[in-house]
C-alpha positions as semicolon CSV with decimal commas, in nm:
position;residue;x (nm);y (nm);z (nm)
1;M;-2,313;-6,269;0,022
2;H;-2,189;-6,481;-0,265
3;K;-2,373;-6,292;-0,538
4;L;-2,142;-6,054;-0,719
5;Q;-2,237;-5,719;-0,862
6;K;-2,030;-5,480;-1,068
7;L;-1,866;-5,215;-0,858
8;A;-1,589;-4,969;-0,925
9;V;-1,300;-5,002;-0,688
10;S;-1,185;-4,689;-0,518
11;A;-0,835;-4,720;-0,376
12;A;-0,907;-4,444;-0,129
13;V;-1,210;-4,627;0,007
14;S;-1,041;-4,967;0,009
15;L;-0,736;-4,843;0,191
16;A;-0,941;-4,658;0,452
17;F;-0,934;-4,976;0,657
18;I;-0,565;-5,039;0,620
19;G;-0,291;-4,856;0,803
20;S;0,066;-4,793;0,699
21;P;0,372;-4,935;0,871
22;A;0,489;-4,728;1,167
23;M;0,817;-4,714;1,358
24;A;0,981;-5,037;1,465
25;L;0,893;-5,196;1,798
26;D;1,180;-5,355;1,989
27;V;1,143;-5,722;2,093
28;K;1,371;-6,002;2,205
29;V;1,371;-6,369;2,108
30;E;1,504;-6,663;2,305
31;A;1,539;-7,020;2,182
32;F;1,261;-7,239;2,321
33;A;1,305;-7,563;2,122
34;T;1,578;-7,658;1,874
35;G;1,670;-7,941;1,636
36;L;1,327;-7,944;1,471
37;E;1,219;-8,013;1,112
38;S;1,007;-7,728;0,975
39;P;0,789;-7,653;1,280
40;V;0,453;-7,531;1,150
41;D;0,212;-7,548;1,445
42;L;0,224;-7,517;1,823
43;K;-0,037;-7,579;2,090
44;E;-0,040;-7,606;2,467
45;A;-0,233;-7,912;2,581
46;P;-0,558;-7,802;2,754
47;D;-0,504;-8,044;3,041
48;G;-0,322;-7,827;3,295
49;S;0,012;-8,001;3,239
50;G;0,183;-7,698;3,085
51;R;0,325;-7,912;2,802
52;I;0,379;-7,755;2,460
53;F;0,321;-7,966;2,150
54;I;0,497;-7,872;1,826
55;M;0,408;-8,012;1,483
56;E;0,682;-8,068;1,227
57;Q;0,585;-8,055;0,860
58;T;0,773;-8,381;0,805
59;G;0,529;-8,591;1,004
60;A;0,576;-8,568;1,380
61;I;0,429;-8,390;1,680
62;V;0,688;-8,348;1,956
63;V;0,640;-8,265;2,324
64;V;0,818;-7,996;2,524
65;N;0,773;-8,051;2,897
66;A;0,672;-7,772;3,133
67;D;1,037;-7,744;3,243
68;G;1,146;-7,671;2,884
69;T;1,300;-8,011;2,804
70;M;1,197;-8,186;2,484
71;R;1,096;-8,551;2,499
72;A;1,299;-8,779;2,275
73;K;1,000;-8,981;2,152
74;P;0,738;-8,798;1,943
75;F;0,382;-8,772;2,065
76;L;0,267;-8,880;1,717
77;D;0,474;-8,997;1,420
78;L;0,312;-8,994;1,073
79;H;0,632;-9,002;0,865
80;D;0,532;-9,328;0,699
81;K;0,180;-9,207;0,617
82;I;0,233;-8,865;0,461
83;V;0,316;-8,810;0,096
84;K;0,683;-8,826;-0,003
85;Q;0,799;-8,464;0,003
86;Y;1,020;-8,281;-0,241
87;T;1,366;-8,206;-0,106
88;R;1,393;-7,847;-0,229
89;F;1,052;-7,701;-0,151
90;D;0,716;-7,850;-0,061
91;E;0,397;-7,719;0,098
92;R;0,258;-8,066;0,179
93;G;0,303;-8,269;0,495
94;T;0,156;-8,251;0,846
95;L;0,023;-7,896;0,844
96;G;-0,203;-7,840;1,144
97;F;-0,344;-7,996;1,459
98;A;-0,583;-7,907;1,738
99;F;-0,676;-8,050;2,075
100;H;-1,043;-8,111;2,143
101;P;-1,172;-7,857;2,401
102;D;-1,250;-8,155;2,626
103;Y;-0,911;-8,317;2,567
104;K;-0,848;-8,354;2,940
105;T;-1,140;-8,596;2,964
106;N;-1,180;-8,746;2,614
107;G;-0,815;-8,749;2,491
108;K;-0,911;-8,653;2,135
109;F;-0,709;-8,439;1,895
110;Y;-0,722;-8,365;1,522
111;V;-0,459;-8,360;1,247
112;Y;-0,453;-8,231;0,890
113;S;-0,203;-8,417;0,670
114;S;-0,109;-8,475;0,306
115;R;-0,130;-8,838;0,197
116;E;-0,081;-9,021;-0,132
117;I;-0,358;-8,965;-0,384
118;V;-0,678;-9,160;-0,328
119;R;-0,849;-9,216;-0,660
120;E;-1,204;-9,249;-0,536
121;A;-1,356;-8,994;-0,773
122;E;-1,423;-9,110;-1,125
123;G;-1,213;-8,924;-1,377
124;L;-0,974;-8,770;-1,127
125;T;-0,690;-8,627;-1,335
126;H;-0,325;-8,690;-1,256
127;E;-0,182;-8,346;-1,200
128;I;0,151;-8,230;-1,331
129;F;0,270;-8,089;-0,999
130;G;0,213;-8,399;-0,790
131;N;-0,134;-8,434;-0,655
132;H;-0,233;-8,582;-0,321
133;T;-0,525;-8,633;-0,087
134;A;-0,559;-8,426;0,229
135;Y;-0,680;-8,611;0,540
136;L;-0,858;-8,462;0,838
137;S;-0,819;-8,724;1,109
138;E;-0,914;-8,776;1,470
139;F;-0,667;-8,945;1,706
140;M;-0,668;-9,031;2,074
141;V;-0,397;-9,021;2,337
142;S;-0,275;-9,353;2,476
143;D;-0,250;-9,450;2,842
144;N;0,081;-9,264;2,835
145;P;-0,005;-8,889;2,821
146;N;0,312;-8,823;2,620
147;V;0,234;-9,075;2,344
148;A;-0,066;-9,078;2,112
149;N;-0,243;-9,397;2,010
150;A;-0,139;-9,398;1,642
151;G;-0,379;-9,685;1,571
152;S;-0,679;-9,482;1,689
153;E;-0,698;-9,277;1,368
154;R;-1,051;-9,208;1,246
155;V;-1,059;-9,029;0,912
156;L;-1,324;-8,757;0,916
157;M;-1,266;-8,613;0,572
158;K;-1,064;-8,670;0,253
159;I;-1,008;-8,373;0,023
160;E;-0,866;-8,409;-0,327
161;Q;-0,581;-8,164;-0,387
162;P;-0,485;-8,094;-0,751
163;Q;-0,135;-7,957;-0,684
164;F;0,132;-7,970;-0,416
165;N;0,093;-7,610;-0,298
166;H;-0,173;-7,385;-0,143
167;N;-0,287;-7,645;0,107
168;G;-0,363;-7,420;0,403
169;G;-0,409;-7,671;0,679
170;A;-0,462;-7,462;0,991
171;L;-0,690;-7,625;1,249
172;E;-0,848;-7,437;1,539
173;F;-1,138;-7,495;1,775
174;G;-1,351;-7,184;1,811
175;P;-1,511;-7,055;2,131
176;D;-1,828;-7,225;2,004
177;G;-1,664;-7,567;2,034
178;K;-1,663;-7,622;1,656
179;L;-1,355;-7,719;1,455
180;Y;-1,239;-7,471;1,189
181;L;-1,022;-7,585;0,897
182;A;-0,852;-7,346;0,652
183;L;-0,803;-7,473;0,295
184;G;-0,612;-7,318;0,007
185;D;-0,739;-7,293;-0,350
186;G;-0,569;-7,612;-0,470
187;G;-0,236;-7,476;-0,585
188;F;-0,042;-7,385;-0,896
189;A;-0,095;-7,007;-0,931
190;D;-0,375;-6,757;-1,000
191;D;-0,645;-7,016;-0,907
192;W;-0,659;-7,165;-1,256
193;G;-0,541;-7,476;-1,444
194;W;-0,579;-7,843;-1,359
195;G;-0,825;-7,900;-1,079
196;H;-0,960;-7,544;-1,076
197;N;-1,300;-7,407;-1,179
198;K;-1,213;-7,254;-1,517
199;D;-1,486;-6,991;-1,495
200;I;-1,453;-6,847;-1,143
201;G;-1,171;-7,039;-0,973
202;N;-1,205;-7,271;-0,674
203;A;-1,209;-7,000;-0,409
204;Q;-1,533;-6,844;-0,543
205;D;-1,699;-7,181;-0,617
206;L;-1,931;-7,265;-0,329
207;S;-1,969;-7,623;-0,452
208;N;-1,596;-7,676;-0,387
209;L;-1,427;-7,690;-0,045
210;L;-1,097;-7,546;-0,170
211;G;-1,020;-7,181;-0,094
212;K;-1,247;-7,188;0,211
213;V;-1,259;-7,188;0,589
214;L;-1,474;-7,482;0,700
215;R;-1,669;-7,516;1,026
216;L;-1,735;-7,870;1,148
217;D;-1,899;-8,041;1,445
218;V;-1,667;-8,326;1,543
219;D;-1,902;-8,440;1,819
220;S;-2,178;-8,548;1,581
221;K;-2,226;-8,707;1,240
222;S;-2,442;-8,579;0,958
223;E;-2,594;-8,835;0,723
224;G;-2,324;-9,021;0,531
225;L;-2,041;-8,824;0,696
226;E;-1,791;-8,881;0,976
227;Y;-1,853;-8,530;1,108
228;G;-2,149;-8,304;1,163
229;I;-2,241;-7,994;0,962
230;P;-2,366;-7,729;1,207
231;A;-2,719;-7,618;1,123
232;D;-2,621;-7,252;1,159
233;N;-2,341;-7,264;0,901
234;P;-2,412;-6,986;0,647
235;F;-2,463;-7,202;0,336
236;V;-2,658;-7,493;0,482
237;G;-2,956;-7,568;0,258
238;K;-2,844;-7,334;-0,021
239;E;-2,852;-7,491;-0,365
240;G;-2,511;-7,563;-0,515
241;A;-2,323;-7,481;-0,195
242;R;-2,138;-7,707;0,052
243;G;-2,278;-7,680;0,400
244;E;-1,935;-7,716;0,561
245;I;-1,828;-7,371;0,435
246;F;-1,797;-7,093;0,693
247;A;-1,626;-6,833;0,470
248;Y;-1,474;-6,828;0,120
249;G;-1,255;-6,640;-0,125
250;F;-0,911;-6,746;0,009
251;R;-0,594;-6,821;-0,186
252;N;-0,376;-6,989;0,077
253;P;-0,492;-6,924;0,436
254;W;-0,176;-7,056;0,595
255;R;-0,230;-6,984;0,969
256;M;-0,540;-6,874;1,156
257;T;-0,611;-6,809;1,521
258;F;-0,898;-6,703;1,743
259;D;-0,846;-6,410;1,974
260;T;-0,875;-6,558;2,322
261;G;-1,006;-6,226;2,456
262;G;-1,231;-5,946;2,339
263;T;-1,501;-6,078;2,106
264;N;-1,297;-6,387;2,009
265;Q;-1,251;-6,277;1,647
266;L;-1,102;-6,517;1,393
267;F;-0,782;-6,388;1,227
268;V;-0,668;-6,547;0,901
269;A;-0,345;-6,468;0,716
270;D;-0,410;-6,531;0,346
271;V;-0,102;-6,556;0,125
272;Q;-0,168;-6,364;-0,197
273;Q;-0,019;-6,375;-0,548
274;N;0,251;-6,140;-0,683
275;S;0,171;-5,793;-0,556
276;Y;0,018;-5,781;-0,205
277;E;-0,028;-5,979;0,119
278;E;-0,329;-5,966;0,351
279;V;-0,469;-6,047;0,696
280;D;-0,845;-6,085;0,744
281;I;-1,091;-6,092;1,031
282;V;-1,322;-6,371;0,918
283;T;-1,693;-6,388;0,989
284;S;-1,972;-6,626;0,892
285;G;-2,059;-6,616;0,522
286;G;-1,789;-6,365;0,432
287;N;-1,633;-6,354;0,086
288;Y;-1,267;-6,250;0,113
289;G;-1,216;-6,180;-0,253
290;W;-0,976;-6,424;-0,416
291;R;-0,947;-6,462;-0,729
292;V;-1,149;-6,148;-0,799
293;M;-0,932;-5,946;-0,561
294;E;-0,572;-5,955;-0,445
295;G;-0,587;-5,766;-0,119
296;T;-0,787;-5,451;-0,197
297;H;-0,694;-5,459;-0,567
298;C;-0,881;-5,609;-0,858
299;F;-0,715;-5,924;-0,993
300;D;-0,719;-6,076;-1,343
301;Y;-0,569;-6,424;-1,365
302;H;-0,491;-6,359;-1,734
303;K;-0,270;-6,063;-1,629
304;P;-0,179;-6,132;-1,265
305;N;0,066;-5,841;-1,238
306;D;-0,176;-5,582;-1,374
307;H;-0,461;-5,465;-1,152
308;K;-0,776;-5,332;-1,319
309;A;-0,944;-5,017;-1,197
310;S;-1,276;-5,193;-1,138
311;C;-1,422;-5,542;-1,101
312;E;-1,724;-5,725;-0,966
313;N;-1,649;-5,719;-0,595
314;S;-1,973;-5,627;-0,421
315;N;-2,001;-5,766;-0,068
316;M;-1,640;-5,877;-0,060
317;V;-1,471;-5,812;0,271
318;A;-1,157;-5,597;0,272
319;P;-0,854;-5,715;0,472
320;I;-0,761;-5,539;0,794
321;I;-0,393;-5,546;0,695
322;E;-0,243;-5,523;0,349
323;Y;0,119;-5,473;0,251
324;N;0,330;-5,468;-0,062
325;H;0,493;-5,785;-0,194
326;C;0,871;-5,752;-0,214
327;V;0,908;-5,913;-0,557
328;K;0,653;-5,682;-0,719
329;F;0,800;-5,378;-0,544
330;K;1,162;-5,488;-0,592
331;G;1,243;-5,493;-0,222
332;K;1,140;-5,132;-0,154
333;N;0,845;-5,018;0,063
334;C;0,747;-5,380;0,121
335;D;0,713;-5,619;0,414
336;G;0,775;-5,967;0,270
337;V;0,666;-6,231;0,019
338;N;0,438;-6,465;0,221
339;V;0,227;-6,344;0,512
340;I;0,244;-6,603;0,791
341;G;-0,013;-6,481;1,036
342;G;-0,006;-6,468;1,411
343;S;-0,202;-6,423;1,732
344;V;-0,371;-6,146;1,927
345;Y;-0,161;-6,101;2,237
346;R;-0,332;-6,184;2,568
347;G;-0,030;-6,228;2,791
348;S;0,094;-6,030;3,090
349;H;0,278;-5,750;2,908
350;K;0,030;-5,460;2,923
351;A;0,174;-5,261;2,632
352;W;0,108;-5,552;2,396
353;Q;-0,251;-5,624;2,503
354;G;-0,485;-5,669;2,207
355;K;-0,210;-5,631;1,948
356;Y;-0,186;-5,883;1,665
357;I;0,169;-6,020;1,651
358;F;0,243;-6,184;1,315
359;G;0,519;-6,260;1,068
360;D;0,619;-6,288;0,706
361;W;0,816;-6,587;0,579
362;S;1,098;-6,388;0,418
363;M;1,179;-6,066;0,234
364;T;1,291;-6,270;-0,069
365;F;1,222;-6,612;-0,216
366;G;1,585;-6,688;-0,147
367;G;1,479;-6,715;0,215
368;G;1,653;-6,639;0,539
369;S;1,507;-6,294;0,597
370;G;1,181;-6,349;0,783
371;R;1,023;-6,058;0,968
372;L;0,804;-6,009;1,273
373;Y;0,530;-5,742;1,288
374;V;0,290;-5,598;1,543
375;A;-0,052;-5,469;1,433
376;T;-0,269;-5,231;1,634
377;N;-0,641;-5,168;1,609
378;N;-0,695;-4,793;1,610
379;G;-1,072;-4,771;1,643
380;G;-1,138;-5,010;1,355
381;K;-0,843;-4,897;1,142
382;W;-0,541;-5,123;1,173
383;S;-0,178;-5,018;1,146
384;H;0,127;-5,240;1,163
385;E;0,491;-5,189;1,250
386;R;0,802;-5,402;1,225
387;A;0,914;-5,577;1,540
388;N;1,286;-5,511;1,560
389;V;1,466;-5,810;1,715
390;T;1,735;-5,650;1,932
391;N;1,920;-5,952;2,073
392;N;1,944;-6,182;1,769
393;K;2,036;-6,143;1,402
394;F;1,721;-6,351;1,329
395;K;1,828;-6,450;0,978
396;T;1,573;-6,724;0,925
397;N;1,238;-6,806;0,765
398;V;0,927;-6,757;0,977
399;L;0,670;-7,039;0,948
400;A;0,421;-6,938;1,218
401;V;0,367;-6,699;1,509
402;L;0,151;-6,862;1,776
403;Q;0,052;-6,826;2,141
404;D;0,014;-7,076;2,423
405;L;-0,263;-7,080;2,684
406;K;-0,059;-6,859;2,919
407;G;-0,013;-6,588;2,657
408;N;0,348;-6,662;2,564
409;V;0,417;-6,592;2,197
410;Y;0,643;-6,807;1,979
411;A;0,801;-6,769;1,637
412;L;0,833;-7,102;1,458
413;T;1,124;-7,075;1,215
414;S;1,323;-7,273;0,960
415;G;1,674;-7,232;0,823
416;S;1,589;-7,407;0,497
417;M;1,359;-7,358;0,199
418;G;1,185;-7,691;0,239
419;P;1,081;-7,949;0,497
420;F;1,414;-8,116;0,555
421;G;1,707;-8,102;0,799
422;T;1,713;-8,083;1,179
423;R;1,830;-7,730;1,229
424;D;1,514;-7,541;1,300
425;T;1,418;-7,343;1,607
426;V;1,109;-7,225;1,791
427;Y;1,175;-6,891;1,961
428;K;0,984;-6,729;2,246
429;I;0,913;-6,361;2,175
430;T;0,951;-6,127;2,474
431;P;0,952;-5,749;2,536
């Protein structure tokens, strides 16, 4: 699937899989947790306790008890370990976590975080935008179920990051028991410059982990590694390719989730460049286009705002959802500037069953105008509509839309442009 062949792009064919926005759907939001710092991830512990764990980008995982009260002491505090963040805007920090499927018995969980640069590779260049090293780490809970054992950290993987942005960082265990990690293309813009493959970009380079979704076995170790590479990964044994790769061709896959029903499909929201945003259903070995494609449109990093009529895109997988970027389209007929992603609803509200509830960070880069959307699968063709919040002005930035084990859906939001301040709220989304 990684071999490219010249193919003319037909807009009519490409857009056959992508529906247009429909009429607004009314929803309500109610504050679930407040006083947070850039909440980026949320998980319910798979131990029957009903506790909700929320990750802040600034370094902590906090606990919300089953009765809705937040514990004063964090479950895990990595403030002193993560890279020093910029005060205006930064995409680094603690970006994703996941509980082991057997957490109730083994107490293991996994964290993706941005640390100071580790110069282990000969000739590693100091990057102009502030480079760092991404850590994938395993931790264990302490004897106190509400406090992790911070000293239990076992580093599974270190990934050199050339710039401060496009880190991805979503972590999810699949129904197969394997750990999936989403990684951005390394940052800057257009998948070029320092730390990028000058010929094809990082996202299309199968020898590079950046711009990929990885699939790892955390219950084993392959030779010389702290994790196992599943034998059925699509590029195992292929010359010049990393065996950890599950799928490729991503710019900044910010949030991803598995559908907990149906066929357990993997949904990935991939933030695009200047013109379009996209959501993908990701399968083994799939090439999702970046930097050859932006959404369903050919992309040229030399002219990122101009989209050629044709390009080499054979075997590239089209997104299920595409929408116009509000900067390119000057705020008209557009749905935002950074797709955030979401979850397929599997709660008790029948009218929402099987719908993909997601968000966009904001309608402008000035922030404060995040949106919620609901996407529907119409026999393989997806359409999406705005979710109209009826009981709240909802003038905030949306950082994630996620679901707990009971099917409750949450919007993780921030009132600021960057990871600072204690004024952020997680909302529960209800009919």
